Each structure stands twice: as C-alpha cells, then as structure tokens.
N, C-alpha and C positions, 0 to 999 in steps of 0.2 A: 736147266739152261734152255730156254728158248728163245730162237732171232725171231719175228715177224718178218716174212717175205713172203714173195712168189717167185720161182726160180727165173734167173736169167744170167746168164755168166758173159764176158765182155771179154774179147781178145785188143788189145788197144793198138795191133797193128794189123788186124784183120777185119774185126765187125766195128759197124762204129754203134753209138748209143742209140736206141729208141724209145726207153724210158729208164727211171733212176729210180732206185729202190734201194735193196739190199743186195749185192752184188757180186761177182768173183769176178776180177780185174786181173788179168792173164798177160806176164810179161818173159822177155827170157830174162833168165835168174837161178840162182844156185842158193840153198842153205848150208851153211859151216858145219850147224850139229846135226847130228845122224840121229836117225830114229828108226821103230821099226817096220820094215816096209810093209806096204797095203796090196791088198789080195785084186788089184785092176790095173788092166794091160793096156791101156791107152790113158790119152790127155786128158779125154771129156770124162770117161767115169770118173778118174782119180778126182776130178774138180767136180764135176755132181758130187759124188758123195761127200765131201768134204763139206761143200753147201748145205748138204740134209744133215747133217753132223751138227747138232747147234755148239757143241763144242771146239769145232775146227774151227780154227782161224787162217790156216794158210795149206795150200799143196804145193807140191813140187813133185815134178817128174822127171827123170833123167833115166830112160830105160826101165825102172821100177817106180812107182807110185809112194809117198811118204804123206802123213799128215800131221801138223803139228796145233797144237791144241791150247786153250786157254790158261790150262795149268802148268803149261813148260816155262820153267823160270828165264830164259834166255831166248831167243830166237833170232839168227841173223841172216838177212835175205844180202847177197851181193848180185847185183846187175852184170847180166854177160852178153854175149853179142850169139846172132844164129846159129854161127858154125860149132857150138857147144851143144845143141840138142836141147836146152834143161830149159823149164819150163815152172813159176810158181805162179800162182794163182789165188791173191787177196781176199779176203770176205771182208766188204766193207761198206758202209753207207755212202748214199748220191743222194741227196735232197732233190723233189722233181722236176724244180726248175733250175738245177747247178748240174748242168751236163760238161764236164772238160774236155777240151780238143785233144787232150795229153795226159796220160797219166801220170806224168812230173806235176802236173798240177793238183791231183787227189790228197789229201789228207787220211790215209790209211786209218779207218776207226772204225769200230758195229760198238754196239750198245745191245746187250740182254734186255726182256722184260722187266727182269728186277734191278734195271738201273746199274749195272755194271759195265763200263766202258771202257773196251780195250783197241787201245791205239799202239800206233806203229811211230818212229822215230826216225826222219832222214838220217842218212850219214853220207858222207862224201863218195860213197860207192853204191850206197845200196840203202836198206833199212833195217831197223834192231827194235825187236819188241822184248820189254822186260815185264817180269812181272816177281812181286812181294819174295821176300827169302821164304825159304821153308819155316813154317808155324808163323807164319804171319798173315793177318787177313787183311783184304781191299776194302779202300773204302773212297769212293768218289764224292769228291766236293762238289758244290753248285758250281764253283768258280772253275773244275773243269781237273781240278789238282787230284791225283791220286795219292791217300794217304796208307802204306802199310802199318796196321797196329795189332799190338799184341799186349795180353794180360799177364803178367806174372806173380805168383803165388809166395813168394817170397816174402816177408812181414819184416817191413824195415818203415823209419820214418820217412817221411815226405822228401825230405834235402836226401837221404840217401837213396832214395827213389830216383830223383832228379841224375844222381851220378850212376846207377847202376843202367840207365835207357843211356846215358851217353857211352857207358861203355860198350852196348851194343851196336854203335854208330845212330842212336835214336836221340829223341826228346821225350821229355814226360810230356803226356796226351794235353793237351787244351779242346774247350769246347767253345765253338767261335760264333755260331750259329747255333738255331733251334733247331734244324734238320740234324745237324749233327750232335747236338745233345740228345737228339732221340734215338739214332743210328745208336751211342755209343754206349748210351744206357742201355739198349736191345741188345748190345754185344755182352753187357756186363750180365745181364738176365742170362743171357741163353750159357755163355759159360759157366756162371754157377749152378745152370741146372744140371749142368754134364758131371759134375765131379759130384763122386758117390761118399769118400771120405772128404768130414770138417773137422776142422779143430776147432773149439771155444776159444773166442778170441780175449772178450769181455763180456758186460751185461748186454751191451749192442750187439751181439749176434756174432758171426764167426768170420775166419779168416778167406771165407771165400765169396763174402757178401760185400763188402767194401774194398774201392780201388781208389790209391792216390790219383788224379789228375794236377797241371798246372795250376795254378792260382790260388789268392787268396781274397778272404771275404772283407770287405771293407763296410758291411750290415747286413741284414738279414738277406741271405740266400738262399733259404730252403727252397727247393723247387719240387713239384710235385707234378707239372705237365710241364714238358718241353717247350711244347709249341707254344701256347697260349701265354705261358711265362717268362718264356725267355728274355724278354724286354725288361722284367723286373731285376732279372740275374745280371744282364747284362750291365747296369748301374753299378752293381755293387761289386764287383771282382777287378784286384789290381795284379800287376805280377810284378809287383815292388816287395822284397822280402822284407820291409817295415809295417807292412800293412798286418790285419787279423789273421785267424785263424785259415787253418790248409784245406782247399777244397777238395771235395771226394764224389765217386759216383756210388749209387746204392744201387741193389737189387730191390726185386718186387716186394719182397719180404718188409720192408719201411713205407711209411705212409708219404717218403719224398724219393724223387731222385736221384737229387745234388744237394748236398750241404756242406756245412764246413765242421774239421774237428779240430782239435789241438793238433798243432805239427809234430810233436815228436809221439804223437799214437802209430804203432808199428801196425799197418795194413798192407794189403795186396796195392798194384800199382798197375800203370797202364802207361804203354809206352808206343812211340810211333816216330814215323819218316816217313818222306816225299817220294813217291816213287818218280826218280828221273828219269 
C-alpha cells in the first residue's frame, strides 16, 4: 500500500500551512489503546517515520513513540492540553486549494493508491478510527460508505444465508452499482482461488464457486460483464420474496459473473455490514 505525497508535516499550534497534500497534522492528544513502542526518541522522528510508512495512520509521542496502522481494529484519540506533553499526528489529505485555519475544520482521511479510504470520526473529545472485524474485508463504495464483506463457505439456501448473516450483525450482500459488481465478483474469484479443497456440489461446479447475494430475478439477469452490462441487470433485480429465482455470484470458471438459481439450492454466501 503506497500513499502518494511529498513529505511535509504541520503543527496546528506552531506552523502555518505552506502547501496542501498528504500531511501529518500534529496536535496535543493521546491514544487510549496501547501498542508496541517504536525506537524513535524525538517527536519529529516519530512523526517522520510514520509518514514514510505507508501503513501508518497515526503517530503518538509521550516520552516514547507509538505508531498505529490501517490494520488496527480500533484507535481512539483524546485531545489533551499542553501540560501533559503528549502529541498525536494524523496522516491526512488536504486538497491544494483548501487550507483550513484550524485542525478542528479538518476531516482526517487518507486514500491509498488502490482506492482504500481510511477516515476518522469526530467524537466529543477527540476522534476514533474503526476497521472491519477480523476476517472481514473493506470495500469503499463510490458514495463514501465503507462496507465490510465476508464470504461464508457453509452450504445453505438463500433464506438461511440471510439468517446466518443477521446472526453476525450483518446482511446478505447486495450488488447496487457496476463497480460494486466488479469488485465483489473479483472478491469471489480471489477467495475461490485460495481454497485448496473443493467438494463437488452438483453438475454446476463446486461449493467454492458460487455464492448467494441478496435479490431475486424478474427476468434474464445473466451477466458476464459487470461494467458494461450492469444497467441490464438492474432492470430485472427485485428484493421482493415473491419474485423469481435467487441471485448468486459465480467465479471465472463460468461464462457469467452473476446469474440466478433456484432459491433452495445450497451454496456459499456473502455477508456485509456498513462500517460506522
């Protein structure tokens, strides 16, 4: 994972902005979660090294240096005053024409070159960063929503798949845009390719090849090109239980990416939840 930028960090209480790009924004604060200390003895070195590490989101210095990463499940920052002598520095993007006078106007967020968006949510006394639960994969939608997605290999009907997802505080995944279709189809392909053992399901393939998603077909929804054919698919998808066959994603061994099957087939399924 690589973040595009040239190095510059800025202290909201010491230095003004001179240009805007990806920066380290330093304020008085502390982190409630503990992590292994880093071998940097000064605030500047602590912040500089976090900037250079593409996976580092936050530097924290309070006599010792600590780094926090995009893979961390939860990071909580609390603002402090000067007397505590502790600093945090957020890695964040600032558009060229937007240089706010105060850090309180900044929405801390950074995007990697592969499109992953890592953002902080403001709280009453600081900020919090949350990642997907262990075993779930992030998917950033075009509207800024972050989905956490997981494939389940248990073979069940679509209705049971919906119930299983709810048990994990999630829902059966939907495909709502062409980009989402392409990403989730690729996710199925990558997941299937990593599985060594396969069990024959029926003449259609194996239980690692096909996965339920939410929706029913009201017409021909065979889709072999998510980007160029999605508009056709969207015309014939329904979320009413009275509609036709149920919708599933297929891996690349099939001539289509997405199609419909009898709802009582027992195959794997894909769950998702919105990262709050």
